[in-house]
C-alpha positions in Angstrom: 0.0 0.0 0.0 1.3 3.4 -0.9 0.8 5.8 2.0 0.5 8.7 -0.5 -2.7 7.3 -2.0 -4.6 7.1 1.3 -6.6 10.1 2.5 -5.1 11.5 5.6 -8.3 11.1 7.6 -8.8 7.5 6.7 -8.5 4.5 9.0 -6.0 1.6 8.7 -6.4 -2.0 10.0 -3.4 -3.7 11.5 -2.3 -5.5 8.3 -2.2 -2.1 6.5 -0.3 -0.5 9.3 2.3 -3.3 9.3 2.9 -2.7 5.6 3.9 0.8 6.4 5.8 0.1 9.6 7.6 -3.2 9.2 7.4 -4.8 12.7 5.8 -8.0 13.9 2.2 -8.1 15.2 3.4 -8.7 18.8 6.1 -6.0 18.5 3.4 -3.6 17.3 1.1 -4.3 20.2 4.0 -4.1 22.7 4.8 -0.7 21.2 1.2 0.4 21.4 1.1 -0.7 25.1 4.2 1.3 26.0 3.3 4.4 24.0 5.9 4.1 21.3 3.3 3.6 18.5 0.0 5.5 17.9 -3.1 4.7 20.0 -5.7 2.6 18.3 -9.4 3.5 17.8 -12.0 0.8 18.6 -14.8 1.0 16.1 -16.6 -2.1 17.6 -15.8 -5.0 19.9 -13.9 -6.8 17.2 -12.6 -3.9 15.0 -9.5 -1.9 15.9 -8.1 0.7 13.6 -5.5 3.5 13.5 -5.9 7.0 12.1 -3.8 7.4 8.9 -2.8 10.8 10.2 -1.4 9.3 13.5 0.5 6.6 11.6 1.9 9.2 9.1 2.9 11.5 12.0 4.8 8.5 13.6 6.6 7.7 10.3 7.5 11.4 9.9 8.9 11.5 13.4 11.2 8.5 13.1 12.4 9.3 9.6 14.1 12.6 10.6 
């Protein structure tokens, strides 16, 4: 997925996030828990997403 084709205010599911930030699922969740990665948004009991703008801000902050 190309991050430049996604609208900034869209939501990403975990597989989409992991295409942009290459870490393991368990590594991602550990980073979310300790505050290293963006906070998720719960859309329902079984649906967790991340704001594209939050993911993009994280990518920008680590690529400097």
